[in-house]
MOPAC internal coordinates of N, CA, C and O (Angstrom, degrees):
PM7 1SCF
backbone

  N    0.0000 0     0.00 0     0.00 0    0    0    0
  C    1.4486 1     0.00 0     0.00 0    1    0    0
  C    1.5126 1   110.05 1     0.00 0    2    1    0
  O    1.2310 1   121.71 1   -30.83 1    3    2    1
  N    1.2752 1   114.34 1   149.17 1    3    2    1
  C    1.4547 1   119.24 1   179.68 1    5    3    2
  C    1.5201 1   109.77 1   -87.49 1    6    5    3
  O    1.2310 1   122.07 1   -11.88 1    7    6    5
  N    1.3006 1   113.64 1   168.12 1    7    6    5
  C    1.4612 1   119.76 1  -179.08 1    9    7    6
  C    1.5231 1   111.90 1   -62.42 1   10    9    7
  O    1.2310 1   119.29 1   142.45 1   11   10    9
  N    1.3236 1   118.96 1   -37.55 1   11   10    9
  C    1.4534 1   121.65 1  -176.28 1   13   11   10
  C    1.5312 1   111.98 1   -72.21 1   14   13   11
  O    1.2310 1   120.06 1   147.38 1   15   14   13
  N    1.3431 1   117.49 1   -32.62 1   15   14   13
  C    1.4569 1   119.07 1   179.55 1   17   15   14
  C    1.5188 1   111.67 1   -72.71 1   18   17   15
  O    1.2310 1   120.30 1   151.00 1   19   18   17
  N    1.3483 1   117.04 1   -29.00 1   19   18   17
  C    1.4640 1   119.81 1   177.67 1   21   19   18
  C    1.5232 1   111.31 1   -68.47 1   22   21   19
  O    1.2310 1   120.17 1   142.82 1   23   22   21
  N    1.3102 1   117.28 1   -37.18 1   23   22   21
  C    1.4615 1   119.56 1  -178.94 1   25   23   22
  C    1.5246 1   111.88 1   -71.18 1   26   25   23
  O    1.2310 1   120.21 1   154.68 1   27   26   25
  N    1.3177 1   117.21 1   -25.32 1   27   26   25
  C    1.4527 1   120.74 1   177.65 1   29   27   26
  C    1.5206 1   110.12 1   -70.73 1   30   29   27
  O    1.2310 1   120.06 1   147.04 1   31   30   29
  N    1.3179 1   117.50 1   -32.96 1   31   30   29
  C    1.4612 1   121.81 1  -177.19 1   33   31   30
  C    1.5192 1   112.79 1   -76.14 1   34   33   31
  O    1.2310 1   119.82 1   162.08 1   35   34   33
  N    1.3066 1   117.95 1   -17.92 1   35   34   33
  C    1.4534 1   120.09 1  -179.79 1   37   35   34
  C    1.5237 1   109.90 1   -70.93 1   38   37   35
  O    1.2310 1   121.06 1   -46.91 1   39   38   37
  N    1.2980 1   115.58 1   133.09 1   39   38   37
  C    1.4633 1   120.60 1   178.88 1   41   39   38
  C    1.5165 1   109.20 1  -118.81 1   42   41   39
  O    1.2310 1   121.37 1   -50.96 1   43   42   41
  N    1.2879 1   114.98 1   129.04 1   43   42   41
  C    1.4585 1   119.76 1   177.02 1   45   43   42
  C    1.5204 1   108.24 1  -104.44 1   46   45   43
  O    1.2310 1   120.22 1   -42.39 1   47   46   45
  N    1.3280 1   117.19 1   137.61 1   47   46   45
  C    1.4698 1   118.54 1   179.05 1   49   47   46
  C    1.5220 1   110.53 1   -66.67 1   50   49   47
  O    1.2310 1   121.55 1   -39.74 1   51   50   49
  N    1.3125 1   114.63 1   140.26 1   51   50   49
  C    1.4537 1   120.30 1   178.95 1   53   51   50
  C    1.5270 1   109.32 1   -98.56 1   54   53   51
  O    1.2310 1   121.35 1   -29.90 1   55   54   53
  N    1.2875 1   115.02 1   150.10 1   55   54   53
  C    1.4607 1   120.03 1   177.51 1   57   55   54
  C    1.5249 1   109.17 1   -70.86 1   58   57   55
  O    1.2310 1   120.84 1   -42.22 1   59   58   57
  N    1.3057 1   116.00 1   137.78 1   59   58   57
  C    1.4555 1   121.36 1   178.22 1   61   59   58
  C    1.5198 1   107.72 1   -95.27 1   62   61   59
  O    1.2310 1   121.20 1   -56.99 1   63   62   61
  N    1.3154 1   115.31 1   123.01 1   63   62   61
  C    1.4524 1   120.74 1   179.88 1   65   63   62
  C    1.5195 1   108.40 1   -93.67 1   66   65   63
  O    1.2310 1   120.96 1   -55.68 1   67   66   65
  N    1.3093 1   115.78 1   124.32 1   67   66   65
  C    1.4621 1   121.00 1   179.67 1   69   67   66
  C    1.5179 1   109.18 1  -111.49 1   70   69   67
  O    1.2310 1   121.30 1   -49.44 1   71   70   69
  N    1.2892 1   115.11 1   130.56 1   71   70   69
  C    1.4565 1   119.83 1   177.53 1   73   71   70
  C    1.5203 1   108.61 1   -92.86 1   74   73   71
  O    1.2310 1   120.91 1   -69.62 1   75   74   73
  N    1.3041 1   115.86 1   110.38 1   75   74   73
  C    1.4569 1   119.86 1  -179.30 1   77   75   74
  C    1.5207 1   112.22 1  -100.26 1   78   77   75
  O    1.2310 1   120.41 1   173.41 1   79   78   77
  N    1.3216 1   116.83 1    -6.59 1   79   78   77
  C    1.4579 1   118.76 1  -176.26 1   81   79   78
  C    1.5237 1   113.21 1   -87.92 1   82   81   79
  O    1.2310 1   119.80 1   170.65 1   83   82   81
  N    1.3153 1   117.99 1    -9.35 1   83   82   81
  C    1.4547 1   120.27 1  -178.99 1   85   83   82
  C    1.5205 1   110.19 1   -78.08 1   86   85   83
  O    1.2310 1   120.88 1   -45.11 1   87   86   85
  N    1.3101 1   115.92 1   134.89 1   87   86   85
  C    1.4555 1   120.06 1   175.02 1   89   87   86
  C    1.5218 1   108.46 1  -135.20 1   90   89   87
  O    1.2310 1   120.97 1   -40.17 1   91   90   89
  N    1.3009 1   115.76 1   139.83 1   91   90   89
  C    1.4576 1   120.07 1   178.92 1   93   91   90
  C    1.5109 1   109.15 1   -74.39 1   94   93   91
  O    1.2310 1   120.69 1   -52.54 1   95   94   93
  N    1.2953 1   116.30 1   127.46 1   95   94   93
  C    1.4559 1   120.73 1   178.08 1   97   95   94
  C    1.5204 1   109.68 1  -110.95 1   98   97   95
  O    1.2310 1   121.28 1  -150.13 1   99   98   97
  N    1.3119 1   115.15 1    29.87 1   99   98   97
  C    1.4569 1   121.43 1  -179.78 1  101   99   98
  C    1.5279 1   107.35 1  -106.89 1  102  101   99
  O    1.2310 1   121.02 1   -40.64 1  103  102  101
  N    1.3027 1   115.65 1   139.36 1  103  102  101
  C    1.4641 1   119.72 1   179.37 1  105  103  102
  C    1.5260 1   110.00 1   -66.08 1  106  105  103
  O    1.2310 1   120.66 1   -44.71 1  107  106  105
  N    1.3171 1   116.35 1   135.29 1  107  106  105
  C    1.4614 1   122.30 1   177.44 1  109  107  106
  C    1.5289 1   106.98 1   -98.38 1  110  109  107
  O    1.2310 1   120.74 1   -82.31 1  111  110  109
  N    1.3159 1   116.19 1    97.69 1  111  110  109
  C    1.4599 1   121.11 1  -173.61 1  113  111  110
  C    1.5240 1   112.81 1   -65.12 1  114  113  111
  O    1.2310 1   119.95 1   144.53 1  115  114  113
  N    1.3287 1   117.69 1   -35.47 1  115  114  113
  C    1.4664 1   120.39 1  -178.38 1  117  115  114
  C    1.5292 1   110.02 1   -66.49 1  118  117  115
  O    1.2310 1   120.52 1   131.42 1  119  118  117
  N    1.3228 1   116.62 1   -48.58 1  119  118  117
  C    1.4641 1   119.66 1   179.05 1  121  119  118
  C    1.5233 1   110.81 1   -63.84 1  122  121  119
  O    1.2310 1   120.51 1   139.25 1  123  122  121
  N    1.3225 1   116.63 1   -40.75 1  123  122  121
  C    1.4631 1   119.80 1   178.79 1  125  123  122
  C    1.5234 1   111.29 1   -59.83 1  126  125  123
  O    1.2310 1   120.40 1   137.68 1  127  126  125
  N    1.3090 1   116.84 1   -42.32 1  127  126  125
  C    1.4652 1   119.71 1  -179.46 1  129  127  126
  C    1.5237 1   111.14 1   -70.73 1  130  129  127
  O    1.2310 1   119.99 1   143.11 1  131  130  129
  N    1.3366 1   117.63 1   -36.89 1  131  130  129
  C    1.4686 1   120.44 1   174.55 1  133  131  130
  C    1.5291 1   110.08 1   -60.58 1  134  133  131
  O    1.2310 1   120.60 1   136.63 1  135  134  133
  N    1.3198 1   116.46 1   -43.37 1  135  134  133
  C    1.4689 1   120.67 1   178.61 1  137  135  134
  C    1.5236 1   110.36 1   -63.33 1  138  137  135
  O    1.2310 1   120.34 1   136.89 1  139  138  137
  N    1.3372 1   116.95 1   -43.11 1  139  138  137
  C    1.4680 1   120.47 1   179.85 1  141  139  138
  C    1.5230 1   111.29 1   -59.77 1  142  141  139
  O    1.2310 1   120.41 1   137.39 1  143  142  141
  N    1.3105 1   116.82 1   -42.61 1  143  142  141
  C    1.4681 1   120.04 1  -178.15 1  145  143  142
  C    1.5190 1   110.89 1   -71.94 1  146  145  143
  O    1.2310 1   120.26 1   137.21 1  147  146  145
  N    1.3309 1   117.10 1   -42.79 1  147  146  145
  C    1.4711 1   120.51 1  -174.54 1  149  147  146
  C    1.5250 1   113.82 1   -78.14 1  150  149  147
  O    1.2310 1   119.27 1   165.75 1  151  150  149
  N    1.3361 1   119.01 1   -14.25 1  151  150  149
  C    1.4688 1   119.78 1   177.40 1  153  151  150
  C    1.5168 1   111.65 1   -75.43 1  154  153  151
  O    1.2310 1   119.98 1   169.37 1  155  154  153
  N    1.3225 1   117.65 1   -10.63 1  155  154  153
  C    1.4616 1   121.20 1   179.54 1  157  155  154
  C    1.5194 1   113.87 1   -68.85 1  158  157  155
  O    1.2310 1   119.91 1   167.06 1  159  158  157
  N    1.3209 1   117.78 1   -12.94 1  159  158  157
  C    1.4543 1   120.77 1   177.84 1  161  159  158
  C    1.5177 1   114.32 1    87.80 1  162  161  159
  O    1.2310 1   119.81 1  -178.57 1  163  162  161
  N    1.3104 1   117.97 1     1.43 1  163  162  161
  C    1.4664 1   120.59 1   179.43 1  165  163  162
  C    1.5203 1   110.21 1   -90.50 1  166  165  163
  O    1.2310 1   121.19 1   -17.21 1  167  166  165
  N    1.3383 1   115.33 1   162.79 1  167  166  165
  C    1.4468 1   122.76 1   176.00 1  169  167  166
  C    1.5180 1   108.29 1  -106.81 1  170  169  167
  O    1.2310 1   120.87 1   -45.14 1  171  170  169
  N    1.3341 1   115.94 1   134.86 1  171  170  169
  C    1.4621 1   121.13 1  -176.30 1  173  171  170
  C    1.5146 1   110.68 1  -129.48 1  174  173  171
  O    1.2310 1   120.82 1   -33.56 1  175  174  173
  N    1.3329 1   116.03 1   146.44 1  175  174  173
  C    1.4511 1   120.44 1   163.50 1  177  175  174
  C    1.5164 1   106.01 1   -78.11 1  178  177  175
  O    1.2310 1   120.01 1   -18.95 1  179  178  177
  N    1.3357 1   117.58 1   161.05 1  179  178  177
  C    1.4588 1   119.40 1  -174.57 1  181  179  178
  C    1.5162 1   112.14 1   -61.07 1  182  181  179
  O    1.2310 1   120.21 1   140.05 1  183  182  181
  N    1.3232 1   117.21 1   -39.95 1  183  182  181
  C    1.4652 1   119.30 1  -177.17 1  185  183  182
  C    1.5310 1   111.31 1   -61.34 1  186  185  183
  O    1.2310 1   120.29 1   133.39 1  187  186  185
  N    1.3284 1   117.06 1   -46.61 1  187  186  185
  C    1.4671 1   121.06 1   179.13 1  189  187  186
  C    1.5279 1   110.72 1   -67.16 1  190  189  187
  O    1.2310 1   120.56 1   141.28 1  191  190  189
  N    1.3258 1   116.54 1   -38.72 1  191  190  189
  C    1.4590 1   120.81 1   178.36 1  193  191  190
  C    1.5284 1   110.13 1   -63.67 1  194  193  191
  O    1.2310 1   120.37 1   135.71 1  195  194  193
  N    1.3295 1   116.90 1   -44.29 1  195  194  193
  C    1.4605 1   120.00 1   179.94 1  197  195  194
  C    1.5204 1   111.36 1   -63.09 1  198  197  195
  O    1.2310 1   120.04 1   140.24 1  199  198  197
  N    1.3309 1   117.53 1   -39.76 1  199  198  197
  C    1.4641 1   119.79 1   179.41 1  201  199  198
  C    1.5277 1   111.04 1   -61.50 1  202  201  199
  O    1.2310 1   120.19 1   139.37 1  203  202  201
  N    1.3284 1   117.25 1   -40.63 1  203  202  201
  C    1.4670 1   120.68 1   177.85 1  205  203  202
  C    1.5304 1   110.68 1   -66.78 1  206  205  203
  O    1.2310 1   120.35 1   137.98 1  207  206  205
  N    1.3202 1   116.93 1   -42.02 1  207  206  205
  C    1.4609 1   121.28 1   178.80 1  209  207  206
  C    1.5255 1   109.89 1   -64.10 1  210  209  207
  O    1.2310 1   120.65 1   135.53 1  211  210  209
  N    1.3224 1   116.37 1   -44.47 1  211  210  209
  C    1.4640 1   121.52 1  -178.75 1  213  211  210
  C    1.5263 1   111.00 1   -61.96 1  214  213  211
  O    1.2310 1   120.34 1   136.67 1  215  214  213
  N    1.3275 1   116.96 1   -43.33 1  215  214  213
  C    1.4681 1   120.66 1   178.54 1  217  215  214
  C    1.5329 1   110.80 1   -64.15 1  218  217  215
  O    1.2310 1   120.57 1   138.56 1  219  218  217
  N    1.3237 1   116.51 1   -41.44 1  219  218  217
  C    1.4553 1   120.20 1   178.74 1  221  219  218
  C    1.5241 1   112.34 1   -63.82 1  222  221  219
  O    1.2310 1   120.80 1   140.44 1  223  222  221
  N    1.3211 1   116.08 1   -39.56 1  223  222  221
  C    1.4610 1   119.67 1   178.86 1  225  223  222
  C    1.5253 1   111.60 1   -71.01 1  226  225  223
  O    1.2310 1   120.55 1   145.83 1  227  226  225
  N    1.3235 1   116.56 1   -34.17 1  227  226  225
  C    1.4631 1   119.17 1   176.83 1  229  227  226
  C    1.5217 1   110.14 1   -64.94 1  230  229  227
  O    1.2310 1   119.97 1   140.17 1  231  230  229
  N    1.3232 1   117.65 1   -39.83 1  231  230  229
  C    1.4697 1   120.69 1   178.17 1  233  231  230
  C    1.5259 1   111.67 1   -63.21 1  234  233  231
  O    1.2310 1   120.48 1   146.14 1  235  234  233
  N    1.3294 1   116.69 1   -33.86 1  235  234  233
  C    1.4581 1   121.03 1   179.87 1  237  235  234
  C    1.5288 1   111.99 1   -87.43 1  238  237  235
  O    1.2310 1   120.51 1   179.42 1  239  238  237
  N    1.3177 1   116.63 1    -0.58 1  239  238  237
  C    1.4637 1   122.76 1  -177.48 1  241  239  238
  C    1.5329 1   110.80 1    57.76 1  242  241  239
  O    1.2310 1   120.78 1  -137.97 1  243  242  241
  N    1.3305 1   116.11 1    42.03 1  243  242  241
  C    1.4629 1   122.42 1  -177.55 1  245  243  242
  C    1.5205 1   112.26 1  -114.73 1  246  245  243
  O    1.2310 1   120.11 1  -161.26 1  247  246  245
  N    1.3373 1   117.39 1    18.74 1  247  246  245
  C    1.4596 1   121.23 1  -179.86 1  249  247  246
  C    1.5202 1   107.46 1   -90.68 1  250  249  247
  O    1.2310 1   120.56 1   -55.89 1  251  250  249
  N    1.3258 1   116.54 1   124.11 1  251  250  249
  C    1.4625 1   120.26 1   175.58 1  253  251  250
  C    1.5242 1   108.81 1  -146.86 1  254  253  251
  O    1.2310 1   120.52 1   -29.91 1  255  254  253
  N    1.3056 1   116.61 1   150.09 1  255  254  253
  C    1.4563 1   120.89 1   176.65 1  257  255  254
  C    1.5115 1   114.26 1    90.81 1  258  257  255
  O    1.2310 1   119.22 1   179.63 1  259  258  257
  N    1.2998 1   119.09 1    -0.37 1  259  258  257
  C    1.4552 1   121.04 1   178.53 1  261  259  258
  C    1.5129 1   112.58 1    91.73 1  262  261  259
  O    1.2310 1   121.66 1   -19.55 1  263  262  261
  N    1.3312 1   114.43 1   160.45 1  263  262  261
  C    1.4664 1   120.17 1  -175.11 1  265  263  262
  C    1.5201 1   112.51 1   -67.64 1  266  265  263
  O    1.2310 1   119.73 1   139.62 1  267  266  265
  N    1.3353 1   118.13 1   -40.38 1  267  266  265
  C    1.4716 1   120.22 1  -178.62 1  269  267  266
  C    1.5260 1   111.19 1   -65.51 1  270  269  267
  O    1.2310 1   120.50 1   137.62 1  271  270  269
  N    1.3262 1   116.65 1   -42.38 1  271  270  269
  C    1.4606 1   119.80 1   178.46 1  273  271  270
  C    1.5242 1   110.15 1   -64.86 1  274  273  271
  O    1.2310 1   120.34 1   140.71 1  275  274  273
  N    1.3001 1   116.95 1   -39.29 1  275  274  273
  C    1.4599 1   121.06 1   177.85 1  277  275  274
  C    1.5281 1   110.67 1   -65.69 1  278  277  275
  O    1.2310 1   120.28 1   142.62 1  279  278  277
  N    1.3248 1   117.08 1   -37.38 1  279  278  277
  C    1.4704 1   120.81 1   177.04 1  281  279  278
  C    1.5294 1   110.37 1   -62.18 1  282  281  279
  O    1.2310 1   120.31 1   136.72 1  283  282  281
  N    1.3335 1   117.01 1   -43.28 1  283  282  281
  C    1.4604 1   120.63 1   178.80 1  285  283  282
  C    1.5290 1   111.69 1   -65.59 1  286  285  283
  O    1.2310 1   120.50 1   136.60 1  287  286  285
  N    1.3196 1   116.65 1   -43.40 1  287  286  285
  C    1.4600 1   120.44 1   177.99 1  289  287  286
  C    1.5242 1   111.15 1   -63.24 1  290  289  287
  O    1.2310 1   120.54 1   139.35 1  291  290  289
  N    1.3211 1   116.57 1   -40.65 1  291  290  289
  C    1.4663 1   120.98 1   179.16 1  293  291  290
  C    1.5176 1   110.69 1   -63.46 1  294  293  291
  O    1.2310 1   120.34 1   137.11 1  295  294  293
  N    1.3259 1   116.96 1   -42.89 1  295  294  293
  C    1.4627 1   120.57 1  -179.77 1  297  295  294
  C    1.5273 1   110.23 1   -64.96 1  298  297  295
  O    1.2310 1   120.53 1   138.26 1  299  298  297
  N    1.3275 1   116.60 1   -41.74 1  299  298  297
  C    1.4559 1   120.22 1   178.83 1  301  299  298
  C    1.5279 1   110.79 1   -63.23 1  302  301  299
  O    1.2310 1   120.28 1   135.41 1  303  302  301
  N    1.3263 1   117.08 1   -44.59 1  303  302  301
  C    1.4692 1   120.85 1   179.48 1  305  303  302
  C    1.5272 1   110.70 1   -64.38 1  306  305  303
  O    1.2310 1   120.59 1   141.32 1  307  306  305
  N    1.3321 1   116.48 1   -38.68 1  307  306  305
  C    1.4622 1   120.67 1   178.68 1  309  307  306
  C    1.5247 1   111.10 1   -64.85 1  310  309  307
  O    1.2310 1   120.23 1   140.24 1  311  310  309
  N    1.3255 1   117.17 1   -39.76 1  311  310  309
  C    1.4669 1   120.42 1   177.92 1  313  311  310
  C    1.5252 1   110.37 1   -66.98 1  314  313  311
  O    1.2310 1   120.03 1   143.09 1  315  314  313
  N    1.3274 1   117.55 1   -36.91 1  315  314  313
  C    1.4660 1   120.27 1   176.28 1  317  315  314
  C    1.5286 1   110.96 1   -63.53 1  318  317  315
  O    1.2310 1   120.47 1   138.34 1  319  318  317
  N    1.3301 1   116.70 1   -41.66 1  319  318  317
  C    1.4625 1   120.06 1   177.09 1  321  319  318
  C    1.5277 1   111.02 1   -64.25 1  322  321  319
  O    1.2310 1   120.72 1   142.26 1  323  322  321
  N    1.3151 1   116.23 1   -37.74 1  323  322  321
  C    1.4653 1   121.00 1   178.27 1  325  323  322
  C    1.5259 1   110.02 1   -65.51 1  326  325  323
  O    1.2310 1   120.23 1   135.16 1  327  326  325
  N    1.3224 1   117.16 1   -44.84 1  327  326  325
  C    1.4671 1   121.08 1  -179.69 1  329  327  326
  C    1.5275 1   111.99 1   -66.28 1  330  329  327
  O    1.2310 1   119.85 1   151.07 1  331  330  329
  N    1.3209 1   117.90 1   -28.93 1  331  330  329
  C    1.4634 1   121.74 1   177.96 1  333  331  330
  C    1.5267 1   112.07 1   -80.68 1  334  333  331
  O    1.2310 1   120.07 1   174.48 1  335  334  333
  N    1.3246 1   117.47 1    -5.52 1  335  334  333
  C    1.4564 1   121.08 1   178.18 1  337  335  334
  C    1.5109 1   114.17 1    82.18 1  338  337  335
  O    1.2310 1   120.08 1  -159.13 1  339  338  337
  N    1.3376 1   117.45 1    20.87 1  339  338  337
  C    1.4552 1   121.21 1   179.80 1  341  339  338
  C    1.5175 1   112.61 1  -100.37 1  342  341  339
  O    1.2310 1   120.62 1   166.60 1  343  342  341
  N    1.3256 1   116.43 1   -13.40 1  343  342  341
  C    1.4638 1   122.13 1   178.65 1  345  343  342
  C    1.5193 1   107.45 1  -132.54 1  346  345  343
  O    1.2310 1   120.78 1   -43.88 1  347  346  345
  N    1.3229 1   116.12 1   136.12 1  347  346  345
  C    1.4624 1   121.56 1   177.08 1  349  347  346
  C    1.5197 1   109.11 1   -98.46 1  350  349  347
  O    1.2310 1   120.84 1   -49.84 1  351  350  349
  N    1.3317 1   116.00 1   130.16 1  351  350  349
  C    1.4584 1   121.10 1   178.55 1  353  351  350
  C    1.5206 1   108.03 1  -111.57 1  354  353  351
  O    1.2310 1   120.95 1   -57.22 1  355  354  353
  N    1.3245 1   115.79 1   122.78 1  355  354  353
  C    1.4618 1   121.84 1   176.55 1  357  355  354
  C    1.5228 1   106.92 1  -124.15 1  358  357  355
  O    1.2310 1   120.59 1   -77.67 1  359  358  357
  N    1.3214 1   116.47 1   102.33 1  359  358  357
  C    1.4627 1   119.85 1  -175.06 1  361  359  358
  C    1.5136 1   109.71 1    69.12 1  362  361  359
  O    1.2310 1   120.94 1    64.13 1  363  362  361
  N    1.3252 1   115.81 1  -115.87 1  363  362  361
  C    1.4597 1   120.72 1   177.80 1  365  363  362
  C    1.5223 1   111.87 1  -106.13 1  366  365  363
  O    1.2310 1   120.38 1  -172.83 1  367  366  365
  N    1.3135 1   116.89 1     7.17 1  367  366  365
  C    1.4607 1   121.59 1  -176.74 1  369  367  366
  C    1.5210 1   111.27 1  -101.99 1  370  369  367
  O    1.2310 1   121.34 1   -37.12 1  371  370  369
  N    1.3281 1   115.03 1   142.88 1  371  370  369
  C    1.4634 1   122.31 1  -179.40 1  373  371  370
  C    1.5146 1   109.45 1  -121.71 1  374  373  371
  O    1.2310 1   121.53 1   -40.32 1  375  374  373
  N    1.3347 1   114.67 1   139.68 1  375  374  373
  C    1.4632 1   121.24 1  -178.58 1  377  375  374
  C    1.5307 1   107.87 1  -139.51 1  378  377  375
  O    1.2310 1   120.34 1   -51.91 1  379  378  377
  N    1.3334 1   116.95 1   128.09 1  379  378  377
  C    1.4614 1   121.29 1   178.33 1  381  379  378
  C    1.5162 1   111.18 1   -70.66 1  382  381  379
  O    1.2310 1   120.54 1   -42.70 1  383  382  381
  N    1.3224 1   116.57 1   137.30 1  383  382  381
  C    1.4604 1   122.29 1  -179.79 1  385  383  382
  C    1.5252 1   110.33 1  -101.96 1  386  385  383
  O    1.2310 1   121.41 1    -8.03 1  387  386  385
  N    1.3120 1   114.90 1   171.97 1  387  386  385
  C    1.4521 1   120.95 1   178.55 1  389  387  386
  C    1.5331 1   109.08 1   -61.26 1  390  389  387
  O    1.2310 1   120.76 1   -46.86 1  391  390  389
  N    1.3137 1   116.16 1   133.14 1  391  390  389
  C    1.4570 1   120.75 1   179.42 1  393  391  390
  C    1.5144 1   114.19 1    94.47 1  394  393  391
  O    1.2310 1   119.84 1  -175.52 1  395  394  393
  N    1.3338 1   117.90 1     4.48 1  395  394  393
  C    1.4601 1   119.76 1  -179.00 1  397  395  394
  C    1.5249 1   111.37 1   -64.92 1  398  397  395
  O    1.2310 1   120.27 1   157.88 1  399  398  397
  N    1.3223 1   117.09 1   -22.12 1  399  398  397
  C    1.4592 1   120.39 1   178.82 1  401  399  398
  C    1.5233 1   111.74 1   -61.31 1  402  401  399
  O    1.2310 1   120.20 1   158.09 1  403  402  401
  N    1.3240 1   117.22 1   -21.91 1  403  402  401
  C    1.4613 1   121.77 1   179.54 1  405  403  402
  C    1.5290 1   112.02 1   -64.51 1  406  405  403
  O    1.2310 1   119.67 1   161.23 1  407  406  405
  N    1.3123 1   118.23 1   -18.77 1  407  406  405
  C    1.4605 1   121.83 1  -178.26 1  409  407  406
  C    1.5251 1   112.01 1   -85.08 1  410  409  407
  O    1.2310 1   119.65 1   169.10 1  411  410  409
  N    1.3232 1   118.27 1   -10.90 1  411  410  409
  C    1.4608 1   120.09 1  -176.97 1  413  411  410
  C    1.5282 1   110.58 1   -72.72 1  414  413  411
  O    1.2310 1   120.98 1   -26.50 1  415  414  413
  N    1.3171 1   115.72 1   153.50 1  415  414  413
  C    1.4626 1   121.74 1  -179.37 1  417  415  414
  C    1.5190 1   111.42 1   -63.20 1  418  417  415
  O    1.2310 1   120.25 1   144.72 1  419  418  417
  N    1.3093 1   117.13 1   -35.28 1  419  418  417
  C    1.4625 1   121.07 1  -179.63 1  421  419  418
  C    1.5307 1   109.54 1   -61.39 1  422  421  419
  O    1.2310 1   120.36 1   134.68 1  423  422  421
  N    1.3194 1   116.92 1   -45.32 1  423  422  421
  C    1.4639 1   121.39 1   179.77 1  425  423  422
  C    1.5283 1   110.11 1   -65.79 1  426  425  423
  O    1.2310 1   120.28 1   135.45 1  427  426  425
  N    1.3391 1   117.07 1   -44.55 1  427  426  425
  C    1.4568 1   121.54 1  -178.80 1  429  427  426
  C    1.5310 1   111.54 1   -62.91 1  430  429  427
  O    1.2310 1   120.59 1   135.22 1  431  430  429
  N    1.3243 1   116.47 1   -44.78 1  431  430  429
  C    1.4667 1   120.15 1   179.82 1  433  431  430
  C    1.5222 1   111.37 1   -65.90 1  434  433  431
  O    1.2310 1   120.17 1   141.89 1  435  434  433
  N    1.3219 1   117.28 1   -38.11 1  435  434  433
  C    1.4606 1   120.69 1   177.86 1  437  435  434
  C    1.5312 1   110.42 1   -64.59 1  438  437  435
  O    1.2310 1   120.29 1   140.99 1  439  438  437
  N    1.3286 1   117.05 1   -39.01 1  439  438  437
  C    1.4591 1   121.37 1   178.78 1  441  439  438
  C    1.5247 1   110.71 1   -65.23 1  442  441  439
  O    1.2310 1   120.27 1   135.60 1  443  442  441
  N    1.3254 1   117.10 1   -44.40 1  443  442  441
  C    1.4642 1   121.42 1   179.41 1  445  443  442
  C    1.5202 1   110.40 1   -64.80 1  446  445  443
  O    1.2310 1   120.38 1   137.22 1  447  446  445
  N    1.3293 1   116.88 1   -42.78 1  447  446  445
  C    1.4595 1   120.26 1   178.40 1  449  447  446
  C    1.5259 1   111.20 1   -61.92 1  450  449  447
  O    1.2310 1   120.19 1   141.11 1  451  450  449
  N    1.3276 1   117.24 1   -38.89 1  451  450  449
  C    1.4639 1   120.76 1   178.22 1  453  451  450
  C    1.5304 1   110.52 1   -65.93 1  454  453  451
  O    1.2310 1   119.82 1   141.41 1  455  454  453
  N    1.3277 1   117.94 1   -38.59 1  455  454  453
  C    1.4627 1   121.26 1   178.26 1  457  455  454
  C    1.5248 1   110.77 1   -65.94 1  458  457  455
  O    1.2310 1   120.37 1   138.75 1  459  458  457
  N    1.3326 1   116.89 1   -41.25 1  459  458  457
  C    1.4630 1   121.03 1   178.81 1  461  459  458
  C    1.5266 1   110.22 1   -65.13 1  462  461  459
  O    1.2310 1   120.38 1   137.58 1  463  462  461
  N    1.3238 1   116.88 1   -42.42 1  463  462  461
  C    1.4606 1   120.93 1   179.15 1  465  463  462
  C    1.5374 1   110.68 1   -64.25 1  466  465  463
  O    1.2310 1   120.47 1   140.14 1  467  466  465
  N    1.3268 1   116.70 1   -39.86 1  467  466  465
  C    1.4652 1   120.51 1   179.14 1  469  467  466
  C    1.5289 1   110.62 1   -67.05 1  470  469  467
  O    1.2310 1   120.46 1   140.49 1  471  470  469
  N    1.3322 1   116.73 1   -39.51 1  471  470  469
  C    1.4616 1   120.27 1   178.83 1  473  471  470
  C    1.5324 1   110.69 1   -67.40 1  474  473  471
  O    1.2310 1   120.32 1   142.05 1  475  474  473
  N    1.3324 1   117.00 1   -37.95 1  475  474  473
  C    1.4615 1   120.49 1   179.07 1  477  475  474
  C    1.5208 1   110.78 1   -69.06 1  478  477  475
  O    1.2310 1   120.04 1   144.62 1  479  478  477
  N    1.3218 1   117.53 1   -35.38 1  479  478  477
  C    1.4564 1   121.17 1   179.25 1  481  479  478
  C    1.5271 1   111.38 1   -70.99 1  482  481  479
  O    1.2310 1   120.75 1   150.21 1  483  482  481
  N    1.3235 1   116.16 1   -29.79 1  483  482  481
  C    1.4702 1   120.86 1  -179.20 1  485  483  482
  C    1.5258 1   112.02 1   -74.45 1  486  485  483
  O    1.2310 1   120.63 1   158.49 1  487  486  485
  N    1.3126 1   116.39 1   -21.51 1  487  486  485
  C    1.4762 1   119.91 1  -177.89 1  489  487  486
  C    1.4638 1   112.55 1   -83.65 1  490  489  487
  O    1.2310 1   120.10 1   180.00 1  491  490  489

């Protein structure tokens, strides 16, 4: 191989640019419905919790992607709430804790709007 062909084969790692300023301003219907059900103070197994969430989403006409996909999304959202300390998991039972309302889209959007208003006032 010639000297010029060897330099072509060398690969240098490129810097990965991450956008941290983007925030979703879309309502998360699955999380909102999980919050609505779990704020009642009752303890649910996942199957019973999912049935309540599914019925609530059907009433709001917010079901898309099929029941199995919705079940997976619901479980993922529930685990995220558990990891954030907003839901207590005991065995297979889930119970909403104090402050779970903070996970709802309404609360999140209000917080973002307040931050934007504060930033605009500071300028």
